[in-house]
DRENNUZA-614931 format. One line per 2 residues: number of its first residue (from 0); for each residue x, y, z of N, C-alpha, C. Coordinates in Angstrom, 1 decimal. Example, Ala and Ser with C-alpha at 12.3 -4.5 7.8 and 13.67 -1.06 7.14 Angstrom:
<nodes>
0) 13.2,-5.7,7.8,12.3,-4.5,7.8,13.2,-3.3,7.8 ~ 12.8,-2.2,7.1,13.7,-1.1,7.1,12.9,0.0,7.9 .
</nodes>
This chain:
<nodes>
0) 0.8,-1.2,0.0,0.0,0.0,0.0,0.9,1.3,0.0 ~ 1.9,1.3,0.9,2.7,2.4,0.9,3.5,2.7,-0.4 .
2) 3.9,1.6,-1.0,4.6,1.7,-2.3,3.7,2.2,-3.4 ~ 2.4,1.8,-3.4,1.5,2.2,-4.4,1.2,3.7,-4.2 .
4) 1.0,4.1,-3.0,0.7,5.6,-2.7,1.9,6.4,-3.2 ~ 3.1,6.0,-2.8,4.3,6.8,-3.1,4.4,6.9,-4.7 .
6) 4.3,5.7,-5.3,4.4,5.7,-6.8,3.4,6.6,-7.5 ~ 2.2,6.6,-7.0,1.1,7.4,-7.5,1.4,8.9,-7.4 .
8) 1.9,9.3,-6.3,2.1,10.7,-6.0,3.4,11.1,-6.7 ~ 4.4,10.3,-6.8,5.6,10.7,-7.5,5.4,10.8,-9.0 .
10) 4.3,10.1,-9.5,4.0,10.3,-10.9,3.1,11.5,-11.2 ~ 2.8,12.3,-10.1,2.1,13.5,-10.3,0.6,13.4,-10.2 .
12) 0.1,12.3,-9.8,-1.4,12.1,-9.7,-2.0,12.6,-8.4 ~ -3.2,13.0,-8.4,-4.0,13.1,-7.2,-4.7,11.7,-7.1 .
14) -5.2,11.3,-5.9,-5.7,10.0,-5.7,-6.8,10.0,-4.6 ~ -7.7,9.0,-4.7,-8.7,8.7,-3.7,-8.6,7.2,-3.4 .
16) -9.2,6.8,-2.3,-9.2,5.3,-2.1,-10.4,4.9,-1.3 ~ -10.8,3.7,-1.5,-11.9,3.1,-0.9,-11.4,2.0,0.1 .
18) -12.0,1.9,1.3,-11.6,0.9,2.3,-12.7,0.6,3.2 ~ -12.6,-0.6,3.8,-13.6,-1.0,4.8,-13.1,-0.5,6.2 .
20) -11.9,0.1,6.3,-11.4,0.6,7.5,-10.8,-0.3,8.5 ~ -10.7,-1.6,8.1,-10.3,-2.6,9.1,-8.9,-2.4,9.6 .
22) -8.0,-2.1,8.6,-6.6,-1.9,9.0,-6.1,-0.4,9.0 ~ -7.1,0.5,9.0,-6.8,1.9,8.8,-5.9,2.4,9.9 .
24) -6.0,2.0,11.1,-5.2,2.5,12.2,-3.7,2.3,12.0 ~ -3.4,1.3,11.2,-2.0,1.0,10.9,-1.6,1.7,9.5 .
26) -2.5,1.7,8.6,-2.1,2.2,7.2,-2.2,3.7,7.0 ~ -3.0,4.4,7.8,-3.2,5.8,7.5,-1.9,6.7,7.6 .
28) -0.9,6.2,8.3,0.4,6.9,8.4,1.0,7.1,7.0 ~ 0.8,6.1,6.1,1.4,6.2,4.8,0.7,7.3,3.9 .
30) -0.4,7.8,4.4,-1.1,8.9,3.6,-0.6,10.3,4.1 ~ -0.1,10.4,5.3,0.2,11.7,5.8,1.2,12.6,5.0 .
32) 2.2,12.0,4.4,3.1,12.8,3.6,2.5,13.3,2.3 ~ 1.3,12.8,1.9,0.8,13.1,0.6,-0.6,13.8,0.7 .
34) -0.8,14.5,1.8,-2.1,15.2,2.0,-2.6,16.0,0.8 ~ -1.6,16.7,0.2,-2.0,17.7,-0.8,-2.5,16.9,-2.1 .
36) -2.1,15.7,-2.2,-2.6,14.9,-3.4,-3.8,14.0,-3.1 ~ -4.1,13.8,-1.8,-5.2,13.0,-1.4,-6.5,13.8,-1.5 .
38) -7.4,13.2,-2.3,-8.7,13.9,-2.5,-9.7,13.5,-1.5 ~ -9.9,12.2,-1.3,-10.9,11.7,-0.3,-10.6,10.2,0.0 .
40) -10.9,9.8,1.2,-10.9,8.4,1.6,-12.4,8.0,1.8 ~ -12.8,7.0,1.1,-14.2,6.6,1.2,-14.3,5.3,2.0 .
42) -15.1,5.4,3.1,-15.3,4.2,4.0,-16.6,3.5,3.6 ~ -16.5,2.2,3.5,-17.7,1.4,3.3,-18.4,1.2,4.7 .
44) -19.6,1.7,4.8,-20.4,1.6,6.0,-21.8,1.1,5.6 ~ -22.1,-0.1,5.8,-23.3,-0.8,5.3,-24.4,-0.9,6.4 .
46) -24.4,0.1,7.3,-25.5,0.2,8.3,-25.2,1.3,9.3 ~ -26.3,2.0,9.8,-26.1,3.0,10.8,-25.9,2.4,12.1 .
48) -26.2,1.2,12.3,-26.1,0.5,13.6,-25.0,-0.6,13.5 ~ -24.5,-0.9,14.7,-23.4,-1.9,14.7,-24.0,-3.3,14.3 .
50) -25.2,-3.6,14.7,-25.8,-4.9,14.4,-26.0,-5.1,12.9 ~ -26.5,-4.0,12.2,-26.7,-4.1,10.8,-25.4,-4.2,10.0 .
52) -24.5,-3.3,10.3,-23.2,-3.4,9.6,-22.4,-4.7,9.8 ~ -22.3,-5.1,11.0,-21.6,-6.3,11.3,-22.3,-7.6,10.8 .
54) -23.6,-7.5,10.6,-24.3,-8.7,10.0,-23.8,-8.9,8.5 ~ -23.5,-7.8,7.9,-23.0,-7.8,6.5,-21.5,-7.9,6.4 .
56) -20.8,-7.3,7.3,-19.3,-7.2,7.2,-18.5,-8.0,8.1 ~ -19.1,-8.6,9.1,-18.4,-9.4,10.1,-18.3,-8.7,11.4 .
58) -18.2,-9.4,12.5,-18.2,-8.9,13.9,-17.0,-8.0,14.1 ~ -17.2,-6.8,14.6,-16.1,-5.9,14.9,-15.8,-4.9,13.8 .
60) -16.5,-5.1,12.6,-16.2,-4.2,11.5,-16.7,-2.8,11.8 ~ -17.9,-2.7,12.4,-18.5,-1.4,12.7,-17.6,-0.5,13.5 .
62) -17.0,-1.1,14.6,-16.2,-0.3,15.5,-14.9,0.1,14.8 ~ -14.4,-0.8,13.9,-13.2,-0.5,13.2,-13.3,0.7,12.2 .
64) -14.5,0.7,11.5,-14.7,1.8,10.6,-14.9,3.1,11.3 ~ -15.6,3.1,12.4,-15.8,4.3,13.2,-14.5,4.8,13.8 .
66) -13.7,3.9,14.2,-12.4,4.3,14.7,-11.6,5.0,13.5 ~ -11.7,4.4,12.3,-11.0,5.0,11.2,-11.5,6.4,10.9 .
68) -12.8,6.6,11.0,-13.3,8.0,10.8,-12.8,8.9,11.8 ~ -12.7,8.5,13.1,-12.2,9.3,14.1,-10.7,9.7,13.9 .
70) -9.9,8.8,13.4,-8.6,9.1,13.0,-8.5,10.2,11.9 ~ -9.4,10.1,11.0,-9.4,11.1,9.9,-9.8,12.5,10.5 .
72) -10.7,12.5,11.4,-11.0,13.8,12.0,-9.8,14.4,12.8 ~ -9.2,13.6,13.5,-8.0,14.1,14.3,-6.9,14.5,13.4 .
74) -6.6,13.7,12.3,-5.5,13.9,11.4,-5.9,14.9,10.3 ~ -7.1,15.3,10.3,-7.6,16.3,9.2,-7.5,15.7,7.8 .
76) -7.9,14.4,7.7,-7.9,13.7,6.4,-9.3,13.7,5.9 ~ -9.6,14.1,4.7,-11.0,14.2,4.1,-11.5,12.8,3.9 .
78) -12.8,12.5,4.3,-13.4,11.2,4.1,-14.8,11.4,3.8 ~ -15.3,10.3,3.1,-16.8,10.2,2.8,-17.2,8.8,3.1 .
80) -18.5,8.6,2.9,-19.1,7.3,3.3,-19.8,6.7,2.1 ~ -19.7,5.4,1.9,-20.4,4.7,0.9,-21.2,3.5,1.4 .
82) -22.5,3.4,1.1,-23.3,2.4,1.6,-24.0,1.6,0.4 ~ -23.8,0.3,0.4,-24.4,-0.6,-0.6,-25.8,-1.0,0.0 .
84) -26.8,-0.8,-0.7,-28.2,-1.0,-0.2,-28.6,-2.4,-0.4 ~ -29.0,-3.1,0.7,-29.5,-4.4,0.6,-30.9,-4.5,1.4 .
86) -31.5,-5.7,1.3,-32.7,-5.9,2.0,-32.6,-5.8,3.5 ~ -31.3,-5.9,4.0,-31.1,-5.9,5.4,-30.8,-4.6,6.0 .
88) -30.4,-3.6,5.1,-30.1,-2.3,5.7,-30.9,-1.1,5.1 ~ -31.8,-1.4,4.2,-32.5,-0.3,3.5,-33.3,0.6,4.5 .
90) -33.6,0.1,5.7,-34.4,0.9,6.7,-33.5,1.9,7.4 ~ -32.2,1.9,7.2,-31.3,2.8,7.9,-30.6,3.9,7.0 .
92) -31.2,4.2,5.9,-30.7,5.2,5.0,-30.6,6.6,5.7 ~ -31.7,7.0,6.2,-31.7,8.3,6.9,-30.8,8.4,8.0 .
94) -30.8,7.4,8.9,-29.9,7.4,10.0,-28.4,7.4,9.6 ~ -28.1,6.7,8.5,-26.7,6.7,8.1,-26.3,8.1,7.5 .
96) -27.2,8.7,6.8,-26.8,10.0,6.3,-26.7,11.0,7.4 ~ -27.5,11.0,8.4,-27.4,11.9,9.5,-26.2,11.7,10.3 .
98) -25.9,10.4,10.6,-24.7,10.1,11.3,-23.4,10.5,10.6 ~ -23.4,10.3,9.3,-22.2,10.6,8.5,-22.0,12.1,8.6 .
100) -23.0,12.9,8.6,-22.9,14.4,8.7,-22.3,14.7,10.1 ~ -22.8,14.1,11.1,-22.3,14.4,12.5,-20.9,14.0,12.7 .
102) -20.5,12.9,12.0,-19.1,12.5,12.1,-18.1,13.3,11.3 ~ -18.6,14.2,10.5,-17.7,15.0,9.7,-17.4,14.6,8.3 .
104) -18.2,13.7,7.7,-18.0,13.2,6.4,-18.2,14.3,5.4 ~ -17.5,14.2,4.2,-17.6,15.2,3.2,-18.8,14.8,2.3 .
106) -19.4,13.6,2.4,-20.5,13.3,1.6,-20.9,11.8,1.8 ~ -22.0,11.4,1.3,-22.5,10.0,1.3,-22.9,9.6,-0.1 .
108) -22.5,8.4,-0.4,-22.9,7.8,-1.7,-23.6,6.5,-1.4 ~ -24.8,6.4,-2.0,-25.6,5.1,-1.9,-25.5,4.4,-3.2 .
110) -25.5,3.1,-3.1,-25.4,2.3,-4.4,-26.2,1.0,-4.3 ~ -26.9,0.7,-5.3,-27.6,-0.6,-5.4,-26.7,-1.7,-5.4 .
112) -27.1,-2.8,-4.8,-26.3,-4.1,-4.9,-26.5,-4.7,-6.3 ~ -25.4,-5.1,-6.9,-25.4,-5.8,-8.2,-25.8,-7.2,-7.9 .
114) -27.0,-7.7,-8.4,-27.5,-9.0,-8.1,-26.5,-10.1,-8.7 ~ -26.3,-11.1,-7.9,-25.5,-12.3,-8.4,-26.1,-13.5,-7.7 .
116) -25.8,-14.7,-8.2,-26.3,-15.9,-7.5,-26.0,-15.9,-6.0 ~ -24.9,-15.3,-5.6,-24.6,-15.3,-4.2,-25.5,-14.4,-3.4 .
118) -25.7,-13.2,-3.9,-26.6,-12.2,-3.2,-28.0,-12.7,-3.1 ~ -28.5,-13.4,-4.2,-29.8,-13.9,-4.2,-30.0,-15.0,-3.2 .
120) -29.0,-15.9,-3.1,-29.1,-17.0,-2.1,-29.1,-16.4,-0.7 ~ -28.4,-15.3,-0.5,-28.4,-14.7,0.9,-29.5,-13.8,1.2 .
122) -30.4,-13.6,0.2,-31.6,-12.8,0.5,-31.3,-11.3,0.6 ~ -30.3,-10.8,-0.1,-29.9,-9.4,-0.1,-30.6,-8.6,-1.1 .
124) -31.1,-9.2,-2.2,-31.6,-8.4,-3.3,-32.9,-7.7,-3.0 ~ -33.1,-6.5,-3.6,-34.3,-5.7,-3.6,-35.1,-6.0,-4.9 .
126) -36.4,-5.9,-4.9,-37.1,-6.0,-6.1,-37.0,-4.7,-6.9 ~ -37.3,-4.6,-8.2,-37.3,-3.4,-8.9,-38.1,-2.3,-8.3 .
128) -39.3,-2.7,-7.7,-40.2,-1.7,-7.1,-39.5,-1.2,-5.8 ~ -38.9,-2.0,-5.0,-38.3,-1.6,-3.8,-37.1,-0.7,-4.1 .
130) -36.4,-0.9,-5.2,-35.3,0.0,-5.6,-35.8,1.4,-5.9 ~ -36.9,1.5,-6.6,-37.5,2.8,-6.9,-37.9,3.5,-5.6 .
132) -38.5,2.8,-4.7,-38.8,3.4,-3.4,-37.6,3.9,-2.7 ~ -36.5,3.2,-2.7,-35.3,3.6,-2.1,-34.7,4.8,-2.7 .
134) -34.8,4.9,-4.1,-34.3,6.0,-4.8,-35.1,7.3,-4.4 ~ -36.4,7.1,-4.3,-37.2,8.3,-3.9,-36.9,8.8,-2.5 .
136) -36.6,7.8,-1.6,-36.2,8.2,-0.2,-34.8,9.0,-0.2 ~ -33.9,8.5,-1.1,-32.6,9.2,-1.2,-32.7,10.6,-1.7 .
138) -33.6,10.7,-2.7,-33.9,12.0,-3.3,-34.4,13.0,-2.2 ~ -35.3,12.5,-1.3,-35.8,13.3,-0.3,-34.7,13.7,0.7 .
140) -33.8,12.7,1.0,-32.7,13.0,2.0,-31.8,14.1,1.5 ~ -31.7,14.3,0.2,-30.9,15.3,-0.4,-31.4,16.7,0.1 .
142) -32.7,16.8,0.3,-33.3,18.0,0.8,-33.2,18.2,2.3 ~ -33.1,17.1,3.0,-33.2,17.2,4.4,-31.8,17.3,5.2 .
144) -30.8,16.6,4.6,-29.5,16.5,5.2,-28.5,17.5,4.6 ~ -27.9,18.4,5.3,-26.9,19.3,4.8,-25.6,18.7,4.4 .
146) -25.6,17.7,3.5,-24.4,16.9,3.1,-24.6,16.5,1.7 ~ -23.6,16.5,0.9,-23.7,16.0,-0.5,-24.1,14.5,-0.5 .
148) -25.2,14.2,-1.1,-25.6,12.8,-1.2,-25.8,12.4,-2.7 ~ -25.1,11.3,-3.0,-25.1,10.9,-4.4,-25.5,9.4,-4.5 .
150) -25.7,9.0,-5.8,-26.0,7.6,-6.1,-24.9,7.1,-7.0 ~ -24.4,5.9,-6.7,-23.5,5.2,-7.6,-24.3,4.7,-8.9 .
152) -23.6,4.5,-10.0,-24.3,4.0,-11.2,-25.0,2.7,-10.8 ~ -26.2,2.6,-11.4,-27.1,1.5,-11.1,-28.5,1.8,-10.8 .
154) -28.7,3.2,-10.5,-30.1,3.6,-10.2,-30.9,3.8,-11.5 ~ -32.2,3.9,-11.4,-33.0,4.0,-12.6,-32.7,5.3,-13.4 .
156) -32.3,5.2,-14.6,-32.0,6.4,-15.4,-32.3,6.1,-16.9 ~ -32.6,7.1,-17.7,-32.7,7.0,-19.1,-31.4,7.3,-19.8 .
158) -30.3,7.6,-19.1,-29.0,7.9,-19.7,-28.4,6.6,-20.3 ~ -28.1,6.7,-21.5,-27.5,5.5,-22.2,-26.0,5.2,-21.7 .
160) -25.4,6.3,-21.1,-24.0,6.1,-20.6,-24.0,6.6,-19.2 ~ -24.4,5.8,-18.2,-24.6,6.3,-16.9,-23.4,6.4,-16.0 .
162) -22.3,5.9,-16.5,-21.1,5.9,-15.6,-19.8,6.3,-16.4 ~ -18.8,6.6,-15.6,-17.6,7.1,-16.2,-16.9,6.1,-17.1 .
164) -17.0,4.8,-16.8,-16.4,3.8,-17.6,-16.9,3.8,-19.1 ~ -18.3,4.0,-19.2,-18.9,4.0,-20.5,-18.6,5.3,-21.2 .
166) -18.2,6.3,-20.5,-17.8,7.6,-21.2,-16.3,7.5,-21.5 ~ -15.6,6.4,-21.2,-14.2,6.2,-21.4,-13.4,7.2,-20.6 .
168) -13.9,7.6,-19.4,-13.2,8.5,-18.5,-12.4,7.7,-17.5 ~ -12.6,6.4,-17.3,-11.9,5.6,-16.4,-11.9,4.2,-16.9 .
170) -11.0,3.4,-16.4,-11.0,1.9,-16.7,-11.0,1.2,-15.4 ~ -11.5,0.0,-15.4,-11.5,-0.9,-14.2,-10.6,-2.0,-14.4 .
172) -9.7,-2.2,-13.4,-8.7,-3.4,-13.5,-8.9,-4.1,-12.2 ~ -9.2,-5.4,-12.3,-9.4,-6.2,-11.1,-8.1,-6.7,-10.5 .
174) -8.2,-7.5,-9.4,-7.0,-7.9,-8.7,-6.1,-8.9,-9.5 ~ -6.7,-9.5,-10.6,-5.9,-10.4,-11.4,-5.4,-9.8,-12.7 .
176) -5.5,-8.4,-12.8,-5.0,-7.7,-13.9,-5.9,-7.7,-15.1 ~ -7.2,-8.1,-14.9,-8.2,-8.1,-16.0,-8.7,-6.6,-16.2 .
178) -8.7,-6.1,-17.4,-9.4,-4.9,-17.7,-10.8,-5.2,-18.1 ~ -11.7,-4.6,-17.4,-13.1,-4.9,-17.6,-14.0,-3.7,-17.9 .
180) -15.1,-3.9,-18.6,-16.0,-2.7,-18.9,-16.9,-2.4,-17.8 ~ -17.0,-3.2,-16.8,-18.0,-3.0,-15.7,-17.4,-3.3,-14.3 .
182) -17.3,-2.2,-13.5,-16.7,-2.5,-12.2,-17.7,-3.3,-11.3 ~ -19.0,-3.2,-11.5,-19.9,-3.9,-10.7,-19.7,-5.4,-10.9 .
184) -19.4,-5.9,-12.1,-19.2,-7.3,-12.3,-17.8,-7.8,-12.0 ~ -16.9,-6.9,-11.7,-15.5,-7.2,-11.5,-15.3,-8.3,-10.4 .
186) -14.6,-9.3,-10.7,-14.3,-10.4,-9.7,-15.4,-11.4,-9.5 ~ -16.5,-11.3,-10.2,-17.6,-12.3,-10.0,-17.2,-13.6,-10.8 .
188) -16.5,-13.4,-11.9,-16.0,-14.6,-12.7,-17.0,-15.5,-13.1 ~ -16.9,-16.8,-12.6,-17.8,-17.9,-13.1,-19.2,-17.7,-12.7 .
190) -19.5,-16.8,-11.7,-20.9,-16.6,-11.4,-21.7,-15.9,-12.5 ~ -21.0,-15.0,-13.1,-21.8,-14.2,-14.1,-21.1,-14.2,-15.5 .
192) -20.0,-15.0,-15.6,-19.3,-15.1,-16.9,-18.2,-14.0,-17.0 ~ -17.4,-14.1,-18.1,-16.3,-13.2,-18.2,-16.4,-12.4,-19.5 .
194) -17.6,-12.2,-20.0,-17.7,-11.5,-21.3,-17.3,-10.0,-21.2 ~ -17.3,-9.4,-20.0,-16.9,-8.0,-19.9,-15.4,-7.8,-19.8 .
196) -14.6,-8.9,-19.9,-13.1,-8.7,-19.8,-12.6,-8.4,-21.2 ~ -11.9,-7.2,-21.3,-11.3,-6.8,-22.5,-9.9,-7.3,-22.8 .
198) -9.2,-7.4,-21.7,-7.8,-7.9,-21.8,-7.2,-8.1,-20.5 ~ -5.9,-8.5,-20.4,-5.3,-8.8,-19.2,-3.9,-8.1,-19.2 .
200) -3.5,-7.4,-18.2,-2.2,-6.7,-18.1,-1.0,-7.7,-18.1 ~ -1.2,-8.9,-17.8,-0.1,-9.9,-17.8,0.2,-10.4,-19.2 .
202) -0.7,-10.1,-20.2,-0.5,-10.6,-21.5,-0.5,-9.4,-22.5 ~ -0.9,-8.2,-22.1,-0.9,-7.0,-23.0,0.0,-6.0,-22.4 .
204) 0.6,-5.2,-23.3,1.4,-4.0,-22.8,0.4,-2.9,-22.4 .
</nodes>
């Protein structure tokens, strides 16, 4: 991680990162020399309560991510919150937005869960009608909470190019070096097929 951050900044880039916060108390020190190039740290928080978040992320995860946010406040590192909406946490959208504001977050991003055989078997998926109700609630939250609130690609839209990847503004590369057209499908492999893989960095320059 330290090497990646150093190489990114030496190349002249600004950067952001997503994390579940589990090891943040050890890794945040690698960010301190590069404050000027750090745009935002986004923490995955899948529930406003400990019980809800830990049900999805594992016991102890909630306390770890709140500790990570506290470190950011003390160290004056900018952070935001990202929540993937499931059947188990959809009732905590307002609480999560309000809590994020109190904790000092720069914003909240909600995103629909990309259905897969695994999420369906675990009962995480929302119906299309439930998704529209959730989107209406998030739209209302934008008027109620003094915090930037956004939606990740995947909400109902008539836009033919709803995300940066389809605008060719970014590319997605998974942990095995595959360049893919869809970050939502990244890493699912045999569950959903590999038709979105364009190439692999181990075989292409």
